[in-house]
py3Dmol code that shows the C-alpha trace and the ligand (Angstrom):
import py3Dmol

protein = """\
ATOM      1  CA  MET A   1       0.037  -0.012   0.032  1.00  0.00           C
ATOM      2  CA  SER A   2       1.354   3.373  -0.890  1.00  0.00           C
ATOM      3  CA  GLU A   3       1.095   5.584   2.111  1.00  0.00           C
ATOM      4  CA  GLN A   4       2.643   8.635   0.474  1.00  0.00           C
ATOM      5  CA  THR A   5       0.499   9.217  -2.611  1.00  0.00           C
ATOM      6  CA  THR A   6      -2.580   7.033  -2.488  1.00  0.00           C
ATOM      7  CA  ALA A   7      -4.025   6.856  -5.969  1.00  0.00           C
ATOM      8  CA  LYS A   8      -6.227   3.853  -5.370  1.00  0.00           C
ATOM      9  CA  PRO A   9      -9.612   4.195  -3.549  1.00  0.00           C
ATOM     10  CA  VAL A  10      -9.365   3.229   0.130  1.00  0.00           C
ATOM     11  CA  ILE A  11     -11.444   0.446   1.685  1.00  0.00           C
ATOM     12  CA  PHE A  12     -11.774   0.065   5.442  1.00  0.00           C
ATOM     13  CA  SER A  13     -13.228  -2.982   7.035  1.00  0.00           C
ATOM     14  CA  GLY A  14     -13.589  -3.682  10.805  1.00  0.00           C
ATOM     15  CA  ILE A  15     -14.382  -6.975  12.511  1.00  0.00           C
ATOM     16  CA  GLN A  16     -14.904  -7.477  16.239  1.00  0.00           C
ATOM     17  CA  PRO A  17     -12.757 -10.063  17.915  1.00  0.00           C
ATOM     18  CA  SER A  18     -15.741 -11.788  19.596  1.00  0.00           C
ATOM     19  CA  GLY A  19     -15.697 -15.438  18.840  1.00  0.00           C
ATOM     20  CA  SER A  20     -14.433 -16.867  15.570  1.00  0.00           C
ATOM     21  CA  ILE A  21     -15.289 -15.717  12.073  1.00  0.00           C
ATOM     22  CA  THR A  22     -18.365 -17.532  10.737  1.00  0.00           C
ATOM     23  CA  LEU A  23     -18.699 -19.256   7.317  1.00  0.00           C
ATOM     24  CA  GLY A  24     -21.064 -16.330   6.536  1.00  0.00           C
ATOM     25  CA  ASN A  25     -18.361 -13.723   7.130  1.00  0.00           C
ATOM     26  CA  TYR A  26     -16.025 -15.760   4.975  1.00  0.00           C
ATOM     27  CA  ILE A  27     -18.249 -16.374   2.030  1.00  0.00           C
ATOM     28  CA  GLY A  28     -19.987 -13.005   2.215  1.00  0.00           C
ATOM     29  CA  ALA A  29     -16.945 -10.853   2.900  1.00  0.00           C
ATOM     30  CA  ILE A  30     -13.388 -11.955   3.632  1.00  0.00           C
ATOM     31  CA  ARG A  31     -13.003 -14.324   0.643  1.00  0.00           C
ATOM     32  CA  ASN A  32     -13.863 -11.456  -1.736  1.00  0.00           C
ATOM     33  CA  PHE A  33     -11.381  -9.116   0.083  1.00  0.00           C
ATOM     34  CA  THR A  34      -8.580 -11.138  -1.413  1.00  0.00           C
ATOM     35  CA  LEU A  35      -9.618  -9.898  -4.776  1.00  0.00           C
ATOM     36  CA  LEU A  36      -9.503  -6.244  -3.823  1.00  0.00           C
ATOM     37  CA  GLU A  37      -5.824  -5.741  -3.025  1.00  0.00           C
ATOM     38  CA  LYS A  38      -4.992  -5.015  -6.605  1.00  0.00           C
ATOM     39  CA  ASP A  39      -7.430  -2.152  -7.151  1.00  0.00           C
ATOM     40  CA  TYR A  40      -7.822  -0.714  -3.675  1.00  0.00           C
ATOM     41  CA  ASP A  41      -5.771   0.244  -0.637  1.00  0.00           C
ATOM     42  CA  CYS A  42      -7.407  -1.949   1.922  1.00  0.00           C
ATOM     43  CA  LEU A  43      -7.356  -1.758   5.780  1.00  0.00           C
ATOM     44  CA  PHE A  44      -8.549  -4.703   7.798  1.00  0.00           C
ATOM     45  CA  CYS A  45      -8.939  -3.768  11.363  1.00  0.00           C
ATOM     46  CA  VAL A  46      -9.494  -5.973  14.430  1.00  0.00           C
ATOM     47  CA  VAL A  47     -11.733  -3.537  16.426  1.00  0.00           C
ATOM     48  CA  ASP A  48     -10.778  -4.502  19.920  1.00  0.00           C
ATOM     49  CA  LEU A  49     -11.841  -1.255  21.413  1.00  0.00           C
ATOM     50  CA  HIS A  50     -15.325  -1.811  20.142  1.00  0.00           C
ATOM     51  CA  ALA A  51     -15.323  -5.203  21.775  1.00  0.00           C
ATOM     52  CA  LEU A  52     -15.015  -3.559  25.292  1.00  0.00           C
ATOM     53  CA  THR A  53     -18.555  -2.228  25.028  1.00  0.00           C
ATOM     54  CA  ILE A  54     -19.678  -5.617  26.269  1.00  0.00           C
ATOM     55  CA  ARG A  55     -18.039  -7.294  29.326  1.00  0.00           C
ATOM     56  CA  ARG A  56     -15.325  -9.571  28.218  1.00  0.00           C
ATOM     57  CA  VAL A  57     -12.960 -11.955  30.088  1.00  0.00           C
ATOM     58  CA  PRO A  58      -9.611 -10.184  29.395  1.00  0.00           C
ATOM     59  CA  ALA A  59      -7.717 -13.325  28.491  1.00  0.00           C
ATOM     60  CA  ASP A  60     -10.437 -14.286  25.915  1.00  0.00           C
ATOM     61  CA  LEU A  61     -10.417 -10.915  24.304  1.00  0.00           C
ATOM     62  CA  ARG A  62      -6.622 -10.924  24.052  1.00  0.00           C
ATOM     63  CA  ARG A  63      -6.569 -14.378  22.528  1.00  0.00           C
ATOM     64  CA  GLN A  64      -9.423 -13.736  20.111  1.00  0.00           C
ATOM     65  CA  THR A  65      -7.747 -10.540  18.893  1.00  0.00           C
ATOM     66  CA  LEU A  66      -4.616 -12.381  17.870  1.00  0.00           C
ATOM     67  CA  GLU A  67      -6.628 -15.249  16.453  1.00  0.00           C
ATOM     68  CA  LEU A  68      -8.669 -12.932  14.336  1.00  0.00           C
ATOM     69  CA  ALA A  69      -5.568 -11.287  12.895  1.00  0.00           C
ATOM     70  CA  ALA A  70      -4.101 -14.716  12.160  1.00  0.00           C
ATOM     71  CA  LEU A  71      -7.325 -15.823  10.517  1.00  0.00           C
ATOM     72  CA  TYR A  72      -7.375 -12.794   8.250  1.00  0.00           C
ATOM     73  CA  ILE A  73      -3.892 -13.756   7.090  1.00  0.00           C
ATOM     74  CA  ALA A  74      -4.744 -17.501   6.874  1.00  0.00           C
ATOM     75  CA  CYS A  75      -7.729 -16.539   4.628  1.00  0.00           C
ATOM     76  CA  GLY A  76      -5.286 -15.191   2.114  1.00  0.00           C
ATOM     77  CA  LEU A  77      -5.089 -11.543   2.944  1.00  0.00           C
ATOM     78  CA  ASP A  78      -1.509 -10.477   2.489  1.00  0.00           C
ATOM     79  CA  PRO A  79      -0.268  -8.187   5.288  1.00  0.00           C
ATOM     80  CA  LYS A  80       2.284  -6.630   2.945  1.00  0.00           C
ATOM     81  CA  LYS A  81      -0.266  -5.621   0.296  1.00  0.00           C
ATOM     82  CA  ASN A  82      -3.028  -4.759   2.827  1.00  0.00           C
ATOM     83  CA  ILE A  83      -2.898  -3.091   6.257  1.00  0.00           C
ATOM     84  CA  ILE A  84      -4.032  -5.706   8.867  1.00  0.00           C
ATOM     85  CA  PHE A  85      -3.924  -4.277  12.343  1.00  0.00           C
ATOM     86  CA  CYS A  86      -5.514  -3.847  15.782  1.00  0.00           C
ATOM     87  CA  GLN A  87      -7.532  -0.842  16.510  1.00  0.00           C
ATOM     88  CA  SER A  88      -6.015  -0.247  19.991  1.00  0.00           C
ATOM     89  CA  HIS A  89      -2.492  -0.211  18.504  1.00  0.00           C
ATOM     90  CA  VAL A  90      -3.280   3.032  16.741  1.00  0.00           C
ATOM     91  CA  PRO A  91      -4.333   5.396  19.499  1.00  0.00           C
ATOM     92  CA  GLU A  92      -5.560   7.993  16.907  1.00  0.00           C
ATOM     93  CA  HIS A  93      -8.845   5.951  16.678  1.00  0.00           C
ATOM     94  CA  ALA A  94      -9.749   6.831  20.238  1.00  0.00           C
ATOM     95  CA  GLU A  95      -8.507  10.427  19.872  1.00  0.00           C
ATOM     96  CA  LEU A  96     -10.543  11.165  16.813  1.00  0.00           C
ATOM     97  CA  ALA A  97     -13.557   9.417  18.344  1.00  0.00           C
ATOM     98  CA  TRP A  98     -13.524  11.981  21.183  1.00  0.00           C
ATOM     99  CA  ILE A  99     -13.441  14.875  18.736  1.00  0.00           C
ATOM    100  CA  LEU A 100     -16.267  13.320  16.727  1.00  0.00           C
ATOM    101  CA  ASN A 101     -18.304  12.793  19.931  1.00  0.00           C
ATOM    102  CA  CYS A 102     -18.347  16.562  20.227  1.00  0.00           C
ATOM    103  CA  PHE A 103     -19.978  16.698  16.775  1.00  0.00           C
ATOM    104  CA  THR A 104     -22.527  13.959  17.139  1.00  0.00           C
ATOM    105  CA  TYR A 105     -25.888  14.528  18.823  1.00  0.00           C
ATOM    106  CA  MET A 106     -27.541  12.471  21.561  1.00  0.00           C
ATOM    107  CA  GLY A 107     -30.612  12.227  19.423  1.00  0.00           C
ATOM    108  CA  GLU A 108     -28.703  10.642  16.528  1.00  0.00           C
ATOM    109  CA  LEU A 109     -27.036   8.095  18.753  1.00  0.00           C
ATOM    110  CA  SER A 110     -30.372   7.373  20.477  1.00  0.00           C
ATOM    111  CA  ARG A 111     -31.897   6.353  17.155  1.00  0.00           C
ATOM    112  CA  MET A 112     -29.291   3.717  16.463  1.00  0.00           C
ATOM    113  CA  THR A 113     -31.140   0.288  16.343  1.00  0.00           C
ATOM    114  CA  GLN A 114     -28.008  -1.621  17.311  1.00  0.00           C
ATOM    115  CA  PHE A 115     -27.740   0.508  20.503  1.00  0.00           C
ATOM    116  CA  LYS A 116     -31.401  -0.098  21.292  1.00  0.00           C
ATOM    117  CA  ASP A 117     -30.997  -3.906  20.686  1.00  0.00           C
ATOM    118  CA  LYS A 118     -27.772  -4.249  22.709  1.00  0.00           C
ATOM    119  CA  ALA A 119     -29.045  -2.061  25.527  1.00  0.00           C
ATOM    120  CA  ALA A 120     -32.147  -4.353  25.806  1.00  0.00           C
ATOM    121  CA  ARG A 121     -29.954  -7.491  25.652  1.00  0.00           C
ATOM    122  CA  HIS A 122     -27.404  -6.235  28.254  1.00  0.00           C
ATOM    123  CA  GLN A 123     -29.559  -4.250  30.599  1.00  0.00           C
ATOM    124  CA  GLU A 124     -27.072  -4.751  33.395  1.00  0.00           C
ATOM    125  CA  ASN A 125     -24.389  -2.820  31.413  1.00  0.00           C
ATOM    126  CA  VAL A 126     -25.749  -0.007  29.280  1.00  0.00           C
ATOM    127  CA  ASN A 127     -22.551   1.874  29.285  1.00  0.00           C
ATOM    128  CA  ALA A 128     -21.641   5.102  27.502  1.00  0.00           C
ATOM    129  CA  GLY A 129     -19.272   3.274  25.227  1.00  0.00           C
ATOM    130  CA  LEU A 130     -22.205   1.203  23.938  1.00  0.00           C
ATOM    131  CA  PHE A 131     -23.925   4.549  23.248  1.00  0.00           C
ATOM    132  CA  THR A 132     -20.977   6.165  21.469  1.00  0.00           C
ATOM    133  CA  TYR A 133     -19.962   3.038  19.716  1.00  0.00           C
ATOM    134  CA  PRO A 134     -20.956   4.607  16.308  1.00  0.00           C
ATOM    135  CA  THR A 135     -18.631   7.551  16.693  1.00  0.00           C
ATOM    136  CA  LEU A 136     -15.680   5.347  17.256  1.00  0.00           C
ATOM    137  CA  MET A 137     -16.638   3.456  14.113  1.00  0.00           C
ATOM    138  CA  ALA A 138     -16.941   6.806  12.271  1.00  0.00           C
ATOM    139  CA  ALA A 139     -13.368   7.622  13.571  1.00  0.00           C
ATOM    140  CA  ASP A 140     -12.121   4.201  12.250  1.00  0.00           C
ATOM    141  CA  ILE A 141     -13.390   5.023   8.824  1.00  0.00           C
ATOM    142  CA  LEU A 142     -12.737   8.772   8.579  1.00  0.00           C
ATOM    143  CA  LEU A 143      -9.102   8.588   9.847  1.00  0.00           C
ATOM    144  CA  TYR A 144      -8.047   6.858   6.660  1.00  0.00           C
ATOM    145  CA  GLN A 145     -10.033   9.123   4.306  1.00  0.00           C
ATOM    146  CA  THR A 146     -11.905   5.962   3.337  1.00  0.00           C
ATOM    147  CA  ASP A 147     -13.811   5.908   0.136  1.00  0.00           C
ATOM    148  CA  LEU A 148     -15.612   2.551   0.553  1.00  0.00           C
ATOM    149  CA  VAL A 149     -16.812   0.536   3.536  1.00  0.00           C
ATOM    150  CA  PRO A 150     -18.071  -3.077   3.067  1.00  0.00           C
ATOM    151  CA  VAL A 151     -21.012  -3.326   5.391  1.00  0.00           C
ATOM    152  CA  GLY A 152     -23.908  -5.769   5.778  1.00  0.00           C
ATOM    153  CA  ALA A 153     -27.395  -4.614   6.424  1.00  0.00           C
ATOM    154  CA  ASP A 154     -26.919  -4.405  10.181  1.00  0.00           C
ATOM    155  CA  GLN A 155     -24.156  -1.785   9.873  1.00  0.00           C
ATOM    156  CA  LYS A 156     -25.816   0.506   7.221  1.00  0.00           C
ATOM    157  CA  GLN A 157     -27.290   2.858   9.785  1.00  0.00           C
ATOM    158  CA  HIS A 158     -23.804   3.277  11.439  1.00  0.00           C
ATOM    159  CA  LEU A 159     -22.290   4.024   8.075  1.00  0.00           C
ATOM    160  CA  GLU A 160     -24.994   6.492   7.374  1.00  0.00           C
ATOM    161  CA  LEU A 161     -24.231   8.205  10.642  1.00  0.00           C
ATOM    162  CA  SER A 162     -20.414   8.276   9.725  1.00  0.00           C
ATOM    163  CA  ARG A 163     -21.416  10.002   6.567  1.00  0.00           C
ATOM    164  CA  ASP A 164     -23.588  12.602   8.416  1.00  0.00           C
ATOM    165  CA  ILE A 165     -20.748  13.268  10.819  1.00  0.00           C
ATOM    166  CA  ALA A 166     -18.250  13.721   8.029  1.00  0.00           C
ATOM    167  CA  GLU A 167     -20.541  16.037   6.091  1.00  0.00           C
ATOM    168  CA  ARG A 168     -21.333  18.083   9.200  1.00  0.00           C
ATOM    169  CA  PHE A 169     -17.610  18.369  10.093  1.00  0.00           C
ATOM    170  CA  ASN A 170     -16.724  19.282   6.507  1.00  0.00           C
ATOM    171  CA  SER A 171     -19.367  22.079   6.376  1.00  0.00           C
ATOM    172  CA  LEU A 172     -17.767  23.568   9.414  1.00  0.00           C
ATOM    173  CA  TYR A 173     -14.184  22.840   8.524  1.00  0.00           C
ATOM    174  CA  SER A 174     -13.932  22.320   4.762  1.00  0.00           C
ATOM    175  CA  GLY A 175     -11.829  19.464   3.319  1.00  0.00           C
ATOM    176  CA  SER A 176     -11.453  17.449   6.472  1.00  0.00           C
ATOM    177  CA  PHE A 177     -12.802  14.020   5.474  1.00  0.00           C
ATOM    178  CA  VAL A 178     -13.676  11.953   2.527  1.00  0.00           C
ATOM    179  CA  VAL A 179     -17.331  11.056   2.842  1.00  0.00           C
ATOM    180  CA  PRO A 180     -17.420   7.185   2.767  1.00  0.00           C
ATOM    181  CA  GLU A 181     -19.791   5.130   0.600  1.00  0.00           C
ATOM    182  CA  PRO A 182     -20.998   1.629   1.252  1.00  0.00           C
ATOM    183  CA  TYR A 183     -19.130  -1.055  -0.765  1.00  0.00           C
ATOM    184  CA  ILE A 184     -21.537  -3.636  -2.171  1.00  0.00           C
ATOM    185  CA  PRO A 185     -19.615  -6.619  -3.618  1.00  0.00           C
ATOM    186  CA  LYS A 186     -20.840  -7.859  -7.008  1.00  0.00           C
ATOM    187  CA  THR A 187     -21.460 -11.366  -5.870  1.00  0.00           C
ATOM    188  CA  THR A 188     -23.189 -11.311  -2.547  1.00  0.00           C
ATOM    189  CA  ALA A 189     -24.022 -14.871  -1.438  1.00  0.00           C
ATOM    190  CA  LYS A 190     -25.816 -14.294   1.848  1.00  0.00           C
ATOM    191  CA  VAL A 191     -25.392 -17.139   4.212  1.00  0.00           C
ATOM    192  CA  LEU A 192     -28.287 -17.696   6.627  1.00  0.00           C
ATOM    193  CA  SER A 193     -28.546 -19.293  10.065  1.00  0.00           C
ATOM    194  CA  LEU A 194     -28.678 -23.086  10.032  1.00  0.00           C
ATOM    195  CA  SER A 195     -31.355 -23.262  12.701  1.00  0.00           C
ATOM    196  CA  ASP A 196     -33.411 -20.331  11.547  1.00  0.00           C
ATOM    197  CA  PRO A 197     -32.854 -19.824   7.813  1.00  0.00           C
ATOM    198  CA  THR A 198     -34.947 -16.632   7.731  1.00  0.00           C
ATOM    199  CA  ARG A 199     -32.091 -14.930   9.637  1.00  0.00           C
ATOM    200  CA  LYS A 200     -28.546 -14.088   8.822  1.00  0.00           C
ATOM    201  CA  MET A 201     -25.817 -16.508  10.061  1.00  0.00           C
ATOM    202  CA  SER A 202     -24.385 -14.697  13.052  1.00  0.00           C
ATOM    203  CA  LYS A 203     -21.896 -15.582  15.810  1.00  0.00           C
ATOM    204  CA  SER A 204     -24.126 -13.723  18.304  1.00  0.00           C
ATOM    205  CA  GLU A 205     -26.712 -16.372  17.883  1.00  0.00           C
ATOM    206  CA  ALA A 206     -26.832 -19.926  19.331  1.00  0.00           C
ATOM    207  CA  GLU A 207     -23.689 -22.072  18.507  1.00  0.00           C
ATOM    208  CA  GLU A 208     -25.535 -24.609  16.398  1.00  0.00           C
ATOM    209  CA  SER A 209     -26.879 -21.916  14.161  1.00  0.00           C
ATOM    210  CA  TYR A 210     -23.488 -20.961  12.664  1.00  0.00           C
ATOM    211  CA  ILE A 211     -20.299 -22.516  11.465  1.00  0.00           C
ATOM    212  CA  ALA A 212     -17.121 -20.948  12.738  1.00  0.00           C
ATOM    213  CA  LEU A 213     -14.071 -21.226  10.537  1.00  0.00           C
ATOM    214  CA  LEU A 214     -12.252 -22.659  13.617  1.00  0.00           C
ATOM    215  CA  ASP A 215     -14.905 -25.364  14.280  1.00  0.00           C
ATOM    216  CA  SER A 216     -13.556 -28.885  14.130  1.00  0.00           C
ATOM    217  CA  PRO A 217     -14.576 -30.792  10.903  1.00  0.00           C
ATOM    218  CA  GLU A 218     -16.796 -32.983  13.157  1.00  0.00           C
ATOM    219  CA  ASP A 219     -18.693 -29.954  14.544  1.00  0.00           C
ATOM    220  CA  MET A 220     -19.151 -28.560  10.990  1.00  0.00           C
ATOM    221  CA  ARG A 221     -20.634 -31.840   9.725  1.00  0.00           C
ATOM    222  CA  ARG A 222     -22.848 -32.250  12.818  1.00  0.00           C
ATOM    223  CA  LYS A 223     -24.188 -28.602  12.517  1.00  0.00           C
ATOM    224  CA  ILE A 224     -24.913 -29.025   8.838  1.00  0.00           C
ATOM    225  CA  ARG A 225     -26.612 -32.406   9.434  1.00  0.00           C
ATOM    226  CA  ARG A 226     -28.919 -30.678  11.975  1.00  0.00           C
ATOM    227  CA  ALA A 227     -29.653 -27.701   9.731  1.00  0.00           C
ATOM    228  CA  VAL A 228     -33.378 -26.848   9.532  1.00  0.00           C
ATOM    229  CA  THR A 229     -34.907 -27.593   6.157  1.00  0.00           C
ATOM    230  CA  ASP A 230     -38.539 -28.233   5.444  1.00  0.00           C
ATOM    231  CA  SER A 231     -41.041 -31.053   5.341  1.00  0.00           C
ATOM    232  CA  ASP A 232     -41.334 -31.856   1.713  1.00  0.00           C
ATOM    233  CA  ALA A 233     -38.359 -33.533   0.207  1.00  0.00           C
ATOM    234  CA  GLU A 234     -37.512 -31.723  -3.037  1.00  0.00           C
ATOM    235  CA  ILE A 235     -34.126 -30.150  -3.510  1.00  0.00           C
ATOM    236  CA  ARG A 236     -35.185 -26.872  -5.189  1.00  0.00           C
ATOM    237  CA  TYR A 237     -33.880 -23.356  -5.148  1.00  0.00           C
ATOM    238  CA  ASP A 238     -36.600 -21.330  -3.616  1.00  0.00           C
ATOM    239  CA  PRO A 239     -35.500 -18.629  -1.159  1.00  0.00           C
ATOM    240  CA  GLU A 240     -39.158 -17.737  -0.365  1.00  0.00           C
ATOM    241  CA  ASN A 241     -40.569 -21.156   0.488  1.00  0.00           C
ATOM    242  CA  LYS A 242     -37.520 -23.303   1.138  1.00  0.00           C
ATOM    243  CA  PRO A 243     -35.055 -20.991   2.835  1.00  0.00           C
ATOM    244  CA  GLY A 244     -33.126 -23.796   4.548  1.00  0.00           C
ATOM    245  CA  VAL A 245     -32.515 -25.883   1.372  1.00  0.00           C
ATOM    246  CA  THR A 246     -31.714 -22.739  -0.575  1.00  0.00           C
ATOM    247  CA  ASN A 247     -29.164 -21.730   1.988  1.00  0.00           C
ATOM    248  CA  LEU A 248     -27.400 -25.113   1.741  1.00  0.00           C
ATOM    249  CA  LEU A 249     -27.469 -24.808  -2.046  1.00  0.00           C
ATOM    250  CA  ASN A 250     -25.981 -21.281  -1.767  1.00  0.00           C
ATOM    251  CA  ILE A 251     -23.177 -22.516   0.507  1.00  0.00           C
ATOM    252  CA  LEU A 252     -22.411 -25.453  -1.754  1.00  0.00           C
ATOM    253  CA  SER A 253     -22.465 -23.255  -4.811  1.00  0.00           C
ATOM    254  CA  ALA A 254     -20.216 -20.583  -3.252  1.00  0.00           C
ATOM    255  CA  LEU A 255     -17.647 -23.137  -2.303  1.00  0.00           C
ATOM    256  CA  THR A 256     -17.616 -25.362  -5.362  1.00  0.00           C
ATOM    257  CA  GLY A 257     -18.220 -22.664  -7.978  1.00  0.00           C
ATOM    258  CA  GLN A 258     -21.090 -24.685  -9.444  1.00  0.00           C
ATOM    259  CA  GLY A 259     -24.182 -22.826 -10.197  1.00  0.00           C
ATOM    260  CA  VAL A 260     -27.345 -23.630  -8.119  1.00  0.00           C
ATOM    261  CA  ASP A 261     -29.250 -24.828 -11.253  1.00  0.00           C
ATOM    262  CA  ALA A 262     -26.505 -27.289 -12.088  1.00  0.00           C
ATOM    263  CA  LEU A 263     -26.443 -28.445  -8.459  1.00  0.00           C
ATOM    264  CA  CYS A 264     -30.272 -28.936  -8.389  1.00  0.00           C
ATOM    265  CA  ALA A 265     -30.112 -30.943 -11.636  1.00  0.00           C
ATOM    266  CA  ASP A 266     -27.306 -33.000 -10.166  1.00  0.00           C
ATOM    267  CA  LEU A 267     -29.164 -33.762  -6.886  1.00  0.00           C
ATOM    268  CA  GLU A 268     -32.467 -34.363  -8.503  1.00  0.00           C
ATOM    269  CA  GLY A 269     -34.416 -37.102  -6.674  1.00  0.00           C
ATOM    270  CA  GLN A 270     -32.010 -37.248  -3.775  1.00  0.00           C
ATOM    271  CA  GLY A 271     -32.930 -36.617  -0.252  1.00  0.00           C
ATOM    272  CA  TYR A 272     -31.867 -33.769   1.985  1.00  0.00           C
ATOM    273  CA  GLY A 273     -29.411 -36.191   3.630  1.00  0.00           C
ATOM    274  CA  VAL A 274     -27.275 -36.270   0.500  1.00  0.00           C
ATOM    275  CA  LEU A 275     -27.398 -32.388   0.083  1.00  0.00           C
ATOM    276  CA  LYS A 276     -26.255 -31.953   3.632  1.00  0.00           C
ATOM    277  CA  GLU A 277     -23.378 -34.495   3.260  1.00  0.00           C
ATOM    278  CA  ARG A 278     -22.291 -32.820   0.054  1.00  0.00           C
ATOM    279  CA  THR A 279     -22.439 -29.387   1.704  1.00  0.00           C
ATOM    280  CA  ALA A 280     -20.520 -30.659   4.741  1.00  0.00           C
ATOM    281  CA  ASP A 281     -17.778 -32.105   2.513  1.00  0.00           C
ATOM    282  CA  ALA A 282     -17.411 -28.874   0.539  1.00  0.00           C
ATOM    283  CA  VAL A 283     -17.228 -26.751   3.731  1.00  0.00           C
ATOM    284  CA  ILE A 284     -14.720 -29.092   5.397  1.00  0.00           C
ATOM    285  CA  GLU A 285     -12.458 -29.347   2.351  1.00  0.00           C
ATOM    286  CA  HIS A 286     -12.583 -25.651   1.670  1.00  0.00           C
ATOM    287  CA  ILE A 287     -11.713 -24.650   5.230  1.00  0.00           C
ATOM    288  CA  ARG A 288      -9.061 -27.384   5.742  1.00  0.00           C
ATOM    289  CA  PRO A 289      -6.093 -25.388   4.201  1.00  0.00           C
ATOM    290  CA  ILE A 290      -7.185 -22.233   5.922  1.00  0.00           C
ATOM    291  CA  ARG A 291      -7.290 -24.055   9.252  1.00  0.00           C
ATOM    292  CA  ALA A 292      -3.914 -25.627   8.610  1.00  0.00           C
ATOM    293  CA  GLU A 293      -2.430 -22.135   7.893  1.00  0.00           C
ATOM    294  CA  PHE A 294      -4.105 -20.734  10.894  1.00  0.00           C
ATOM    295  CA  ASP A 295      -2.646 -23.451  13.132  1.00  0.00           C
ATOM    296  CA  ARG A 296       0.791 -22.724  11.788  1.00  0.00           C
ATOM    297  CA  LEU A 297       0.501 -18.955  12.176  1.00  0.00           C
ATOM    298  CA  ILE A 298      -0.895 -19.035  15.668  1.00  0.00           C
ATOM    299  CA  GLN A 299       2.155 -20.802  16.898  1.00  0.00           C
ATOM    300  CA  ASP A 300       4.389 -18.200  15.277  1.00  0.00           C
ATOM    301  CA  LYS A 301       3.756 -15.393  17.706  1.00  0.00           C
ATOM    302  CA  THR A 302       7.006 -13.606  16.738  1.00  0.00           C
ATOM    303  CA  TYR A 303       5.848 -13.356  13.145  1.00  0.00           C
ATOM    304  CA  LEU A 304       2.342 -12.299  14.138  1.00  0.00           C
ATOM    305  CA  ASN A 305       3.603  -9.659  16.568  1.00  0.00           C
ATOM    306  CA  GLU A 306       6.115  -8.224  14.087  1.00  0.00           C
ATOM    307  CA  THR A 307       3.538  -8.185  11.346  1.00  0.00           C
ATOM    308  CA  LEU A 308       0.990  -6.452  13.603  1.00  0.00           C
ATOM    309  CA  ALA A 309       3.572  -3.932  14.723  1.00  0.00           C
ATOM    310  CA  GLU A 310       4.609  -3.190  11.170  1.00  0.00           C
ATOM    311  CA  ASN A 311       1.090  -2.858  10.024  1.00  0.00           C
ATOM    312  CA  ALA A 312       0.043  -0.651  12.941  1.00  0.00           C
ATOM    313  CA  ALA A 313       2.910   1.732  12.041  1.00  0.00           C
ATOM    314  CA  ARG A 314       1.753   1.950   8.436  1.00  0.00           C
ATOM    315  CA  ALA A 315      -1.796   2.599   9.629  1.00  0.00           C
ATOM    316  CA  GLN A 316      -0.612   5.185  12.166  1.00  0.00           C
ATOM    317  CA  ALA A 317       1.225   7.181   9.602  1.00  0.00           C
ATOM    318  CA  ILE A 318      -1.927   7.790   7.690  1.00  0.00           C
ATOM    319  CA  ALA A 319      -4.151   8.261  10.845  1.00  0.00           C
ATOM    320  CA  ARG A 320      -1.714  10.797  12.262  1.00  0.00           C
ATOM    321  CA  ARG A 321      -1.974  13.059   9.241  1.00  0.00           C
ATOM    322  CA  THR A 322      -5.767  13.113   9.465  1.00  0.00           C
ATOM    323  CA  LEU A 323      -5.710  13.750  13.187  1.00  0.00           C
ATOM    324  CA  ARG A 324      -3.213  16.563  12.962  1.00  0.00           C
ATOM    325  CA  LYS A 325      -5.361  18.297  10.377  1.00  0.00           C
ATOM    326  CA  VAL A 326      -8.447  17.836  12.506  1.00  0.00           C
ATOM    327  CA  TYR A 327      -6.750  19.075  15.668  1.00  0.00           C
ATOM    328  CA  LYS A 328      -5.612  22.208  13.784  1.00  0.00           C
ATOM    329  CA  LYS A 329      -9.064  22.827  12.244  1.00  0.00           C
ATOM    330  CA  VAL A 330     -10.906  22.649  15.528  1.00  0.00           C
ATOM    331  CA  GLY A 331      -8.471  25.053  17.241  1.00  0.00           C
ATOM    332  CA  LEU A 332      -6.437  22.792  19.498  1.00  0.00           C
ATOM    333  CA  TYR A 333      -3.101  24.465  20.297  1.00  0.00           C
ATOM    334  CA  GLN A 334      -0.437  22.408  18.638  1.00  0.00           C
ATOM    335  CA  LEU A 335       3.313  22.318  19.527  1.00  0.00           C
TER     336      LEU A 335
END
"""
ligand_1 = """\
15
LIG
N -19.459 -2.118 13.943
C -18.957 -3.146 13.086
C -19.676 -4.480 13.360
O -20.097 -4.729 14.484
C -17.482 -3.370 13.257
C -16.779 -2.102 12.865
C -16.088 -1.229 13.667
C -16.544 -1.578 11.564
N -15.541 -0.251 13.028
C -15.767 -0.364 11.666
C -17.047 -1.912 10.269
C -15.515 0.344 10.597
C -16.713 -1.243 9.185
C -15.913 -0.019 9.384
O -19.798 -5.230 12.464
"""
view = py3Dmol.view(width=600, height=400)
view.addModel(protein, "pdb")
view.setStyle({"model": 0}, {"cartoon": {"style": "trace"}})
view.addModel(ligand_1, "xyz")
view.setStyle({"model": 1}, {"stick": {}})
view.zoomTo()
view.show()
């Protein structure tokens, strides 16, 4: 990535280090990111500060942060061509978040549906960080003069708020931030929950509803075998009436490259058991080399630490420039 003169559009993506990445994250996002490094300057950030908005066991958070960074690399994202780093290693994120907090209204933050959801689910800990979570996310994005942010439906509202904050700030202090746009990948195979295929596959739902990339092959197969389908027995692509079967077909198609029509023709007359075994085989085989690379990397802590330090330094060089400009514009006395 060329930090000096950035000609390519910038993409920023953040993932929380809470549990492992799911098959949905992989198929819907990470796998496609490997194709972006040629045309974009990409930053992949493990957003560990965001993770603190919910009570975490410190040792778990630490381990999952390193695991997520290793998993990004194991999935094929090259830390020389992209910037793969931890949010807390670049203090400018927290610094810009404070400034942006002073340009964000209580009313705006109160309207965020994720805040309302999480506040309802964690009533014992409705902390101010949970409330201002979106301004930290805006800081992540705006620090790097990001052009594009890959976001799922659940983060659209936060990105919209980031844009509003950027525009507001720019109208007061012109030329501060690039106003980011959502990045919608061309092929979006949306992976749904195995136990409730009307919902997105998510690691914040029950364990049997999602496949984590770090699940054992046995667990992967067991979860797919138990996936909810329907009571007739026809393997047909029908998102409306057969969401469970359609979800399995989508997963199989995404991992084998075979179109769903070809798969349906191939599986005609077979029972759901066969579809499930085929899907499990494809998932296990596809993830196996990623898992092997992850296992190798996670034992090489020296390499991981050096890589993260180098990448944080590259990120910081960019972040620092934006922050200095912002400090100057708002009137902070600089030495
Ligand atoms: N809020 C995002 C999520 O929960 C994670 C995130 C934090 C993020 N900062 C970001 C995503 C910046 C995109 C850009 O999924």
